[in-house]
TORTOR-300989 format. One line per 5 residues: their letters; for each residue x, y, z of N, C-alpha, C. Coordinates in pm, whole numbers, plus 32768, in hexadecimal, padded with zeros to 4 digits. Example, Ala and Ser with C-alpha at 12.3 -4.5 7.8 and 13.67 -1.06 7.14 Angstrom:
! TORTOR-300989
AS> 8527/7DC7/830C/84CE/7E3E/830C/8528/7EB6/830C; 8505/7F1F/82C4/8557/7F96/82CA/850A/8003/8313 $
! end
This chain:
! TORTOR-300989
XXXXX> 97FD/6746/7A56/97EF/6770/7ADE/97C8/6813/7AE7; 97FF/6855/7A99/97DD/68E0/7A97/973C/68F5/7A70; 9712/68A5/7A16/968C/68AB/79F5/9631/6889/7A6F; 965C/6827/7AB8/9617/67FB/7B2D/960C/6862/7B85; 9675/68A2/7BBB/9674/691E/7C20/9613/6987/7BEB $
XXXXX> 9620/69B1/7B66/95DC/6A09/7B45/954C/6A06/7B40; 951A/6984/7B1B/9482/6963/7B29/9455/6964/7BB1; 94C1/6930/7C1C/948C/6928/7CAA/947E/69C1/7CE1; 94CB/6A0A/7CB3/94C9/6A9E/7CE8/9443/6AE5/7CB9; 9437/6AC1/7C4C/93BC/6B00/7C09/933A/6ACD/7C4B $
XXXXX> 9338/6A60/7C5D/92C7/6A0B/7C98/92B9/6A45/7D28; 931B/6A60/7D7F/931E/6A8C/7E0E/92E2/6B23/7E05; 9319/6B6A/7D91/92DF/6BFD/7D91/9253/6C05/7D83; 9225/6BBC/7D21/919F/6BAD/7CFA/9136/6B81/7D76; 916B/6B1B/7DC7/912D/6ADB/7E26/9125/6B4E/7E96 $
XXXXX> 9186/6BA0/7EA4/917D/6C14/7F11/911E/6C7B/7EF3; 9100/6C8A/7E67/909A/6CF7/7E4B/900B/6CB6/7E60; 8FF7/6C3A/7E53/8F6E/6C24/7E5F/8F29/6C3E/7EE2; 8F58/6C3A/7F58/8F1C/6C63/7FCD/8EDF/6CF3/7FCD; 8F45/6D4E/7F94/8F1F/6DCE/7F8A/8EA8/6DEE/7F2A $
XXXXX> 8EA3/6DB0/7EB9/8E4E/6DC7/7E4C/8DBF/6D84/7E7B; 8DB5/6D19/7EC4/8D3D/6CE7/7F04/8D05/6D0D/7F79; 8D4F/6D67/7FC5/8D19/6D91/803F/8CA1/6DFA/802E; 8C4E/6DFB/8080/8BD2/6E67/8071/8C14/6EF5/8094; 8BD5/6F65/8044/8BFB/6FD6/805B/8BC4/7003/80E6 $
XXXXX> 8C3E/7039/8130/8C23/7060/81C5/8C07/7110/81C4; 8B7B/710F/81A6/8B55/719B/81A3/8AC5/71A3/81B7; 8A7E/7218/81EE/89F6/722C/81F3/89C6/725C/8166; 8961/7240/8144/8939/7260/80B3/88CA/72CF/80C9; 88DA/7341/8098/8888/73B7/808E/87FF/73A4/8042 $
XXXXX> 878C/73D5/8071/8717/73BE/8030/86F1/743B/7FDB; 8674/7455/7FD4/864D/74C8/7F84/861B/7533/7FD1; 8612/75AF/7FAB/85D4/7628/7FE8/8596/7670/7FA3; 8502/768B/7FC0/84B7/76BE/7F56/845D/773A/7FAA; 8468/77AD/7F6C/8419/7820/7F8B/8382/7823/7F87 $
XXXXX> 833E/784A/7FF0/82B6/785A/7FD2/8283/78A8/7F5D; 82C0/7911/7F3D/829E/794F/7ED1/8321/7995/7E91; 8332/79C3/7E25/83A5/7A01/7DED/839D/7A97/7DE7; 8320/7ACB/7E15/8319/7B5F/7E1C/82B3/7B7F/7E9E; 82E9/7BF1/7EE0/8294/7C17/7F57/82A7/7CB1/7F68 $
XXXXX> 825E/7CDF/7FD4/825D/7D76/7FEB/82A4/7D95/806F; 82D1/7DFB/807D/8320/7E28/8101/82A6/7E20/816F; 82CD/7DE0/81E2/8278/7DC5/824C/8245/7D31/824E; 8252/7CE6/81E0/8235/7C4E/81DE/82A2/7C09/8222; 8268/7B96/824E/82CE/7B30/8285/82E9/7AD1/820F $
XXXXX> 8361/7AB9/81F3/8389/7A61/817D/83AE/79D5/81C3; 837A/795F/817D/838A/78E7/81BA/83CC/789B/8153; 8424/7842/818B/8461/77D2/8133/8468/7755/8173; 8441/76DF/811D/842B/765D/8158/84AA/7602/8134; 84D9/75BB/818F/855B/756F/8167/852E/74C9/8182 $
XXXXX> 8555/7478/8123/853F/73F4/8139/8594/7398/80D9; 859E/7310/8108/85F2/72B3/80B2/8676/72A4/80EA; 86A2/72F1/814C/8738/72DD/8179/8749/7255/81C6; 87C7/722B/81BA/87DB/71AE/8207/8865/719C/823E; 8883/7155/82AD/8914/7141/82EC/8957/70C8/82B8 $
XXXXX> 89C5/70DC/82E2/8A14/7068/82BB/89FD/6FEF/832E; 89E1/6F7F/830A/89B3/6F14/8374/8A11/6F06/83D2; 89F6/6F0A/845B/8A50/6EF7/84D0/8A7D/6F78/8500; 8A74/6FEB/84B7/8AAD/706F/84DD/8A53/70A4/8550; 8A87/7102/8592/8A3D/714C/85EE/8A24/71DB/85EA $
XXXXX> 89C2/721C/862E/89D3/72B7/861D/899A/72F0/8598; 893E/7299/8568/8911/72C2/84E0/88B8/7339/84EB; 88CA/73A6/848A/8883/742D/8494/8857/7465/841A; 87E7/74A0/8407/87BB/74E2/838D/87B2/7579/83B7; 87D3/75CD/8366/87BE/7659/8390/87A0/769B/8310 $
XXXXX> 873C/770E/831B/8728/7769/82AF/8769/77F2/82E6; 87CD/781E/828A/87F5/789E/82AE/87BE/7913/8237; 8798/798C/8263/875D/79DA/8211/87D1/7A59/81EE; 87AC/7A88/817A/8808/7AF0/813D/87AF/7B58/810A; 87DE/7BD3/8108/879B/7C4F/80D6/8805/7C9C/807E $
XXXXX> 87E6/7C92/800B/8854/7CC1/7F9B/88DC/7C9C/7FBD; 88D2/7C22/7FDB/8974/7BE3/7FEF/8995/7BE1/8080; 896A/7C31/80D0/8980/7C42/815B/8944/7BE3/81BB; 8982/7B9D/820D/8936/7B44/8279/88D6/7B7C/82CF; 8868/7B43/82D5/87F7/7B6F/833D/87D1/7B11/83A9 $
XXXXX> 882B/7AB3/83B9/8817/7A3F/8427/87C1/79CD/83EB; 879E/796D/843F/875B/78F6/8412/870A/78A5/8480; 86EC/7830/844D/8699/77D6/84AC/86CC/774B/849C; 86E1/770C/8514/872C/7683/8509/86C6/761E/853C; 86D5/7595/8503/8686/7536/8544/86DF/74BB/8549 $
XXXXX> 86D7/7461/85A9/873A/73F8/85CA/8702/736F/85AC; 8677/737A/8580/8643/72E6/855B/8667/72BF/84D7; 8695/7252/84B5/86CA/722A/8441/864F/71FD/83E8; 8658/721E/835F/85FD/71D6/8308/856D/722C/8315; 8566/729E/8348/84EB/72DF/836F/84E1/7365/8314 $
XXXXX> 846C/736A/82D9/8457/73FC/8299/8438/7454/82F4; 8464/74DA/82E7/843B/7544/8345/843E/75B9/82F3; 8401/762B/832F/83F5/76B7/82F4/8426/7715/8354; 8463/777B/830B/84A0/77E5/8357/847D/7851/831D; 8468/78D5/8359/843C/794D/8328/849C/79CC/8355 $
XXXXX> 8491/7A2D/8312/84D8/7AAB/832E/846F/7B1B/82F8; 8495/7B8D/833B/8446/7C00/8317/846F/7C5F/82A3; 8421/7C77/8249/844B/7CDB/81D3/8448/7D5C/81FC; 84BE/7D94/822C/84C5/7E1D/826E/84DF/7E8F/820D; 8504/7E67/819C/852A/7ED0/812F/851D/7E8F/809F $
XXXXX> 8505/7EE1/8040/8516/7E94/7FAF/85A7/7E6C/7F9C; 8592/7E01/7F43/861A/7DC1/7F21/85FE/7D32/7F04; 867A/7CFA/7EF3/868A/7C57/7EC3/86A9/7C0E/7F53; 8648/7BA9/7F6A/865E/7B64/7FE3/868D/7AC8/7FB1; 86E5/7A9B/7FE5/870B/7A03/7FD0/8716/79BD/8049 $
XXXXX> 870C/7938/8039/8721/78E5/80AC/878C/7866/8086; 87C7/783F/80E8/8826/77BE/80CB/8813/775F/8132; 87F6/76E3/8101/87DD/7671/814F/885E/7632/816A; 8881/7611/81EA/8904/75C4/8208/88D7/753F/825A; 891B/74D8/821E/8905/7464/827B/8985/7432/829D $
XXXXX> 89A2/7406/831B/8A28/73E5/834A/8A1A/737C/83B5; 8A88/7326/83B9/8A89/72C8/8421/8B14/72C2/8457; 8B43/724C/849B/8BC5/723D/84DA/8C25/7223/8456; 8C07/721B/83E7/8C62/71F4/8387/8C69/7265/8314; 8C01/72BF/8310/8C00/730D/8294/8BA7/737F/82B3 $
XXXXX> 8BA5/73E3/8242/8B57/7461/8245/8B43/7483/81BA; 8AC4/7481/8196/8A93/7499/8103/8A1F/7500/8111; 8A21/7555/8094/89BB/75BD/809E/897E/75CF/8004; 8912/761A/7FFE/88D4/7637/7F7A/888B/76B7/7F84; 887C/7705/7F0B/8829/7787/7F20/87A0/7762/7EEF $
XXXXX> 8745/77B4/7F12/86BC/77B8/7EEB/869C/781D/7E7A; 8635/7821/7E39/8613/788A/7DD2/85FA/78FF/7E2B; 8624/796E/7DE9/861D/79F8/7E2A/8589/7A28/7E24; 856D/7A76/7E96/84EF/7AB8/7EB1/850E/7B4B/7EA4; 84BF/7B85/7E4C/84C7/7C0A/7E29/8452/7C62/7E78 $
XXXXX> 847D/7CC8/7ED1/8428/7D14/7F22/8426/7DAA/7EF2; 83AF/7DE7/7EEB/8396/7E60/7EA5/8327/7EA4/7F06; 8339/7F2B/7F08/82CA/7F73/7F52/8236/7F4C/7F26; 81E3/7F59/7F8D/8154/7F37/7F6E/812A/7FA0/7F15; 80AB/7F86/7EC0/8083/7FEF/7E7B/804C/805E/7EBE $
XXXXX> 803F/80E4/7E73/8012/8153/7EC5/7F82/8146/7ED8; 7F53/8184/7F52/7ECA/8173/7F4C/7E67/81A9/7ED8; 7E01/8172/7EBB/7DB5/8193/7E39/7D3B/81F3/7E75; 7D04/8231/7E09/7C81/827A/7E2A/7CA0/82EF/7E93; 7D0F/8331/7E9F/7D21/839D/7F03/7CC6/8415/7ECC $
XXXXX> 7C84/8441/7F2D/7C22/84BF/7F1C/7C36/851D/7F85; 7C31/85A4/7F70/7C47/8616/7FCE/7BD4/8662/7FBB; 7B6E/867C/8022/7AF4/86D9/8006/7AF7/871F/808D; 7AB3/8797/8066/7AA1/87FF/80C9/7A39/87D2/8122; 7A54/87ED/81A8/79EB/87C2/8219/799E/884C/823F $
XXXXX> 79F4/88BF/824C/79CF/8940/8271/7A33/89A9/8250; 7A2A/8A1D/8270/7A8A/8A77/8236/7B05/8A6A/827A; 7B25/8A1C/82D9/7BAB/8A05/8310/7BE3/897D/8314; 7B94/8926/82D4/7BAE/888E/82E1/7BA2/884B/8259; 7BFE/87D9/824A/7BEE/878C/81D5/7BE3/86F9/8206 $
XXXXX> 7BBA/86A5/81C5/7BAB/861B/81E5/7BF2/85C0/8185; 7C5D/8574/819B/7C9C/8514/8146/7C78/848A/814E; 7C3E/844F/80F5/7C23/83BE/80DE/7C63/8372/8090; 7C6C/82EF/808E/7CB9/829D/8031/7C86/8204/804D; 7CAC/81AB/7FEC/7C8C/8127/8007/7CEE/80DA/805C $
XXXXX> 7CC8/8075/809A/7D1C/801F/80E5/7D83/7FE2/809C; 7E08/7FD8/80B3/7E61/7F94/806C/7E71/7EFC/80C1; 7E5E/7E93/8071/7E77/7E07/80B5/7EFC/7DFB/80EC; 7EF1/7DBD/8168/7F79/7DA9/81A5/7FB8/7E22/81FA; 7F76/7E8F/81EB/7FB9/7F0C/8237/7F77/7F21/82B9 $
XXXXX> 7FCE/7F32/830D/7FAC/7F4E/8398/7F74/7FD6/83BA; 7FA6/8033/8370/7F78/80D4/8382/7FA6/811C/8314; 7F97/819D/8318/7FB0/81FD/82AB/7FED/8275/82E3; 8032/82BA/828A/806E/8335/82B0/803A/839E/824C; 8010/8411/8272/7FD6/847A/822D/8037/84FC/8223 $
XXXXX> 805E/851F/81A5/80B4/8584/8194/8077/85FB/815A; 80A7/8666/8171/805B/86F2/8138/80B1/8756/8104; 809D/87B3/80A4/80EB/881C/806B/8088/8882/804B; 80C4/88F7/803B/807B/8962/7FFC/8088/8969/7F64; 80E6/8923/7F38/8102/8921/7EAA/80F9/8889/7E76 $
XXXXX> 80C1/8874/7DF9/80BC/87EE/7DBC/813A/87A4/7DB2; 81A0/87ED/7D9D/8223/87AE/7D81/8279/879B/7E07; 823B/87CF/7E80/8278/87C6/7F00/82CF/8840/7F0C; 8317/883A/7F88/833B/87A8/7FDC/82BF/8799/803F; 82AB/8716/8057/8243/86DB/80A6/8282/86BC/813C $
XXXXX> 822D/86E3/8193/8251/86B5/8219/81E0/8654/8276; 8210/8606/82B8/81BF/85AA/82F6/8168/85E1/8351; 80E9/85D6/8346/807A/861C/839B/802D/85C8/83F9; 8027/8539/83D4/7FC4/84E5/840E/7FF0/844F/83FC; 7FF5/8406/8467/7FE9/8367/844E/7F6C/8338/848D $
XXXXX> 7F2E/82D1/8449/7EB7/829A/8483/7EA7/820E/844C; 7E51/81C6/848C/7E29/8137/8456/7DAE/8140/8418; 7D6E/81B7/840D/7CE6/81BF/83CE/7D03/81E5/8330; 7C97/81DF/82D3/7CA0/8202/825F/7C68/829A/8241; 7C6A/82E4/829D/7C40/8374/8291/7C74/83BA/8306 $
XXXXX> 7C8A/844D/82D7/7CA7/84A9/833E/7C7F/8532/8320; 7C5F/8586/8390/7C2A/8603/8379/7C8A/8663/839C; 7CD3/86B5/8347/7D22/8720/8375/7CE8/87A8/8386; 7CEE/87C9/8401/7CA9/8849/8446/7D19/88BB/8451; 7CD1/8921/8466/7D20/89A2/847F/7D77/89D7/8401 $
XXXXX> 7D38/89CE/8398/7D78/89EE/831E/7D3F/8A7B/82F6; 7D88/8AAD/8296/7D6D/8B43/8264/7D03/8B42/81FD; 7C93/8B83/8212/7C24/8B79/81B8/7C5C/8BB3/8122; 7C2F/8B76/80B2/7C52/8BA4/802E/7CD3/8B71/8004; 7D2C/8B40/805D/7DC7/8B08/8038/7DB2/8A87/7FFC $
XXXXX> 7E13/8A69/7F98/7E14/89D5/7F75/7E7B/8996/7FBD; 7E54/890C/7FE1/7EB6/88B7/8021/7EBE/8835/7FC2; 7F23/87F7/7FC2/7F3B/8786/7F7A/7F6D/8700/7FD9; 7F40/8688/7FBF/7F56/8614/800B/7F72/859C/7FC5; 7FDE/854C/8010/7FFD/84CF/7FE3/7FF2/8477/8049 $
XXXXX> 7FD8/83F2/8026/7FCC/8391/8089/801A/8304/8073; 8056/82CF/80CA/808B/8250/80BC/8086/81F5/8135; 808C/816F/8120/807C/8110/818E/80EC/80FC/81EF; 80D6/80CA/8261/8140/80A9/82B2/8120/801F/82F5; 819A/7FDF/8324/8191/7F5C/836B/81DB/7F5F/83E4 $
XXXXX> 81B7/7F13/8453/8204/7F04/84C0/825E/7E90/849E; 82E5/7EB4/8493/8343/7E56/846D/838F/7E0D/84E0; 838F/7E53/855C/83B4/7E06/85CD/834E/7DF3/862F; 8363/7DAA/868D/8309/7D76/86E7/82F9/7DF3/8757; 82BA/7E54/8725/82B1/7ECD/8774/8250/7F21/873E $
XXXXX> 8232/7FA0/8767/81D6/7FF5/8724/821B/8040/86B5; 8296/803B/8697/82DE/8082/8631/82B3/804D/859D; 828C/80AF/8555/8271/809C/84C5/82CA/80D8/846F; 82D7/80A0/83FC/8333/80EB/838E/82E6/80E6/8302; 8309/8142/82B5/82CF/8146/822B/82D7/80CB/81E2 $
XXXXX> 8268/8094/81A7/8283/8014/815B/823D/8021/80DC; 81F1/808D/80B8/81B6/809F/802A/81D4/8114/7FF0; 81C0/8122/7F68/81D7/8196/7F0F/8164/81F9/7F38; 81A2/8279/7F11/8145/82E0/7F24/80DD/82E8/7EAC; 806C/8317/7EDF/7FED/8334/7E87/8031/83BF/7E29 $
XXXXX> 7FCE/83D1/7DC7/7FEB/843E/7D7E/7FBC/84BD/7DC9; 7FEB/8539/7DBB/7FB7/85AC/7E0D/7F1E/85C3/7DEE; 7ED7/85DF/7E54/7E4B/8610/7E41/7E2D/8684/7E9A; 7E06/86E2/7E52/7DE4/8764/7E93/7D56/8793/7EA1; 7D46/87E6/7EFF/7CC7/8820/7F20/7CD3/88AA/7F73 $
XXXXX> 7C69/88FD/7F6F/7C62/8973/7FB7/7BF4/896C/802D; 7C16/8998/80A4/7BAA/89B0/80FC/7B3E/8A0F/80D2; 7ACB/89EA/80C7/7A56/8A39/80A4/79E1/8A23/8109; 799E/8A82/8134/792E/8A6F/8177/78B7/8A28/8133; 7859/89DC/8179/77EB/89A5/814C/7799/8A1E/8104 $
XXXXX> 7767/89F9/8089/7703/8A66/8068/7670/8A4B/80A0; 7615/8AAF/809F/75A5/8A9E/80C4/753F/8AEF/807A; 74C5/8ABF/804E/746A/8B0D/8004/740E/8B52/8064; 741B/8BDF/8074/73B7/8C23/80C3/732C/8C0D/80A9; 7316/8C26/8027/7290/8C1D/7FF1/7283/8BF2/7F6B $
XXXXX> 7209/8BA7/7F3E/71F0/8B8E/7EC3/715C/8BB6/7EA5; 7145/8C19/7E45/70CA/8C51/7E2E/70A7/8C47/7D9B; 7026/8C22/7D8A/6FE7/8C17/7CF8/6FC5/8CAC/7CD9; 7009/8CD8/7C6F/6FE1/8D60/7C49/6F9B/8D6C/7BBE; 6F69/8CFA/7B8E/6F1A/8CF2/7B1C/6EFA/8C5F/7AE9 $
XXXXX> 6EB2/8C4D/7A7F/6EA0/8BB6/7A55/6F22/8B6C/7A24; 6F9E/8BB5/7A0E/7005/8B71/79DE/7081/8B9E/7A2E; 7076/8BDB/7A99/70ED/8C04/7AC8/70E4/8BFE/7B6F; 716E/8BF3/7BA4/7171/8BF5/7C34/71E4/8C48/7C60; 71DA/8C9C/7CD4/7247/8CE0/7CE6/7284/8C9E/7D7D $
XXXXX> 7303/8C95/7D5F/7359/8C5B/7DE0/73A4/8CB6/7E0E; 73A0/8CB2/7E98/740D/8D14/7EF9/746A/8CB1/7F48; 74DF/8CC8/7F2D/755A/8C6C/7F60/7590/8CBD/7FC8; 75A5/8C8A/8039/75F9/8CBF/80AE/7699/8CCB/806C; 76DA/8D41/8074/7763/8D3D/8034/77C7/8CEE/807F $
XXXXX> 7822/8C9D/8045/788C/8C6A/8086/7909/8CA8/8073; 795A/8CCC/80E2/79CD/8D09/80D1/7A35/8CBE/8083; 7A82/8D06/8031/7AE0/8CD2/7FE0/7AB3/8C81/7F60; 7A31/8C73/7F4A/79F5/8C36/7ECF/7A07/8C8C/7E5A; 7A22/8C4A/7DD4/7A18/8C8F/7D63/798C/8C97/7D23 $
XXXXX> 7937/8C43/7D5A/78A8/8C3A/7D24/785F/8BB4/7D71; 77F7/8B8D/7D1B/779F/8B30/7D4E/776E/8AE2/7CDF; 7774/8A52/7D0B/7740/89F8/7C99/76BA/89D5/7CC3; 7656/89E2/7C66/75BC/89BB/7C80/75AE/8930/7C51; 755C/88E6/7CA6/7532/8861/7C78/74A4/885C/7C89 $
XXXXX> 7459/87FD/7C2D/73CF/87FA/7C48/73BA/8767/7C29; 7336/8750/7C73/72F3/86BC/7C61/725E/86D3/7C66; 7214/8678/7C39/7190/866F/7C21/7136/8645/7CB0; 7192/85F4/7D01/7168/85C2/7D87/71D9/85EF/7DE3; 71A3/85FA/7E6E/7201/861C/7ECF/7274/85C5/7EE7 $
XXXXX> 7265/8544/7EE4/72BC/84D6/7EFB/72EF/849A/7E75; 72DE/84E9/7DFA/7312/84AF/7D8B/73A0/84C8/7D5D; 73BF/84BA/7CF0/7452/84D0/7CA9/7448/8562/7C79; 74A4/85B5/7CBD/74C5/863B/7CA4/7525/8658/7C2D; 7501/86A7/7BB8/7541/86C9/7B4B/7578/8739/7B4D $
XXXXX> 75EE/875A/7B29/760F/87E2/7B25/75C7/8836/7AB8; 759D/88AE/7AE3/7553/88FD/7A87/75A7/8965/7A5B; 75ED/89B4/7AA2/7651/8A1B/7A7F/76A6/8A4D/7AF7; 7711/8A98/7ACD/7765/8AE6/7B32/7740/8B77/7B22; 773F/8BC3/7B97/7726/8C4B/7BA1/7790/8C8E/7BF7 $
XXXXX> 77A9/8D06/7BF5/7806/8D48/7C47/77B8/8D98/7CBD; 7736/8DB2/7C90/76EC/8E1A/7CEB/76A5/8DB6/7D43; 7676/8DD8/7DC1/7630/8D98/7E1E/75A3/8DA2/7E21; 756F/8DEB/7DB7/74EC/8E03/7D9F/74C7/8DF0/7D0B; 7468/8D8F/7CEA/7465/8D7C/7C55/73DF/8D4C/7C34 $
XXXXX> 73A7/8D60/7BC0/7322/8D34/7B8F/7342/8CBC/7B2F; 72FA/8C4B/7B41/7316/8BDF/7AE9/728F/8BE3/7A8B; 729D/8BE0/7A02/7218/8BDB/79A9/7217/8B65/7957; 71B9/8B4C/7903/719F/8AD9/78A0/715F/8A69/78E7; 7121/8A8D/7966/70EF/8A15/79B1/705E/8A03/797E $
XXXXX> 702B/8995/79A9/6FA6/895E/798E/6F40/8995/79EB; 6ECE/89D9/79B8/6E63/8A0B/7A12/6E2A/8998/7A71; 6E0C/89C1/7AED/6DD8/8977/7B58/6E1A/88E8/7B61; 6E95/88EC/7B7E/6EF6/8887/7B7F/6F4C/8898/7C00; 6F5F/881A/7C3D/6FB6/8837/7CB7/7043/8822/7C8F $
XXXXX> 70A0/8878/7CC0/7132/8867/7CAA/7181/886C/7D35; 71F0/8816/7D47/7232/880B/7DAA/72CE/884A/7D9C; 72FE/8891/7DE6/7388/88DD/7DC6/73E4/88BC/7E30; 7462/88A7/7E17/74D5/88AE/7E76/754A/8901/7E2F; 7592/893A/7E7F/760D/8998/7E4A/7681/8966/7E97 $
XXXXX> 76FC/8982/7E58/777B/8975/7E98/77D7/89E0/7E68; 781F/8A12/7ECF/787D/8A85/7EA4/7900/8A38/7E78; 7928/8A96/7E14/79B4/8A67/7DDE/7A0F/8AD8/7DD5; 7A8D/8AAA/7DCB/7B03/8B1C/7DB1/7B54/8AE9/7D3F; 7B74/8B3D/7CE0/7BC9/8B20/7C6F/7C59/8B5C/7C8C $
XXXXX> 7CBC/8B16/7C82/7D50/8B53/7C7F/7D96/8B1D/7C10; 7E08/8B23/7BFD/7E64/8B00/7B92/7E6A/8A71/7B93; 7E66/8A1A/7C08/7E60/8990/7C04/7DDB/895A/7BE0; 7D6D/8999/7BC9/7CEA/8957/7BAE/7C7C/89A2/7C0B; 7C0D/8961/7C02/7B9F/898A/7C2E/7B78/891F/7CAD $
XXXXX> 7B5E/8959/7D26/7B4A/88F1/7D95/7ABE/8920/7DE3; 7A7D/88CA/7E07/79F9/88C8/7E2D/79ED/88B9/7ED2; 798A/8903/7F11/796E/88ED/7F91/78FA/8874/7FA3; 78C9/886E/801A/7857/87FD/8034/77E2/8833/7FE8; 7780/87DB/7FC6/7701/87F6/7F96/76B3/8832/7FFC $
XXXXX> 763C/888A/7FDF/75EC/88BB/8054/7572/8859/8061; 752A/8855/80C8/74A8/8824/80C9/743F/885D/8051; 73D9/87F8/8026/739B/8825/7FB6/732B/889B/7FF0; 72F9/88CF/7F80/7279/8930/7F86/7220/8913/7F1C; 71AD/88F7/7F42/7133/88DE/7EDA/70E5/895B/7EBD $
XXXXX> 70BE/8960/7E40/7054/89CD/7E15/7019/89A8/7DA5; 6F9A/89C9/7D96/6F31/89B4/7D21/6F2E/8A27/7CCF; 6F32/8A2B/7C4A/6F12/8A95/7C00/6E82/8AB2/7C08; 6E67/8B26/7BC3/6DDF/8B62/7BCC/6D98/8B27/7B5D; 6D0A/8B19/7B66/6CB0/8AE0/7AFA/6CA2/8B40/7A87 $
! end
C-alpha cells in the first residue's frame, strides 16, 4: 500500500511539471545591432542597424529601440513599433570617445536587450600642406588643403612658435590673408577644422591642430633695372624692401621658364658675372629676412630680361 501511494505521488508531481516544461517561452526575442563603422571622426553621424527581433505570439505593444551611450552615459535613442522590421538609428559624434548602442526588444510579456560593438571617435586629422607667405610688407596669406568632412576652419596666431596662440579667424575657405601686421615681425599660425554639430550656425572644433608655420610680412621686391655691362656680366638694381636682410636672385633662360636660385646678396645693387656673351637672361628677386627661427621670404618680383654684350 505504501509503495502504491509513493508511486502515485511521484507520478502526479511529474505530470504537474510537464505543462511548465512544454509551454513556449513568453518573451520577445532580441535581434542583432550592428554599427555602420567601428571608427569615425568628431562631426560624423554614427549609424546602427537593428534587425532580427521578434515578439511573443499574441502579445501586444511590441517595440524595438536603439539607445545610444557616450563613454557609458546615455545619449537618447530612437524607437520603432513595427515588429520584425530592420531599422537604422543615428547619433551625432560631438566629442572624442567611445560610443555604444543597446538594442531593446520588448512586448507585453518581456523586455530583452543586447549591446553593439563599440564605435571609437577621434578628432579629424590636422589640415595638411599649411603654408604662410608674405603678400606685402603688412600682410601674410595662410593656405592649407581641405580636410574631408570638415565644415570650416579656425586659424590661430602667435608671435612665438611655442605659443600661446589666439583664435584670429574662422572661415569655410582654405585660405586667409592676415592684414595690418607689423613689417619685419614674425608670426606663427596653426589651423584646425570645425563642424556644425547642432542644427544651427554654431560650430565647434572637430580636428587636430596643424604644426606651427611661421612667416614675416615683407614687401614684394622689384628690379629697377637690369643692364648688360660686358660680355659676361649684368648689373641689377633692386628697390630696397623695408625689414629685409637681403635678396635672393633667381634666373631663367626664358621669361616663362623655370627660375633657379642663383645667389643671395645683402646689397640692393649687384653685378652678376660668368655669363655667356650675347645671351638673353631673365631675372627675378625676392626679399628675405633671417631671424633665430629661420629665413623667411617675401613674394617674387616680376621678371626683368637683359642680353649680354657681343
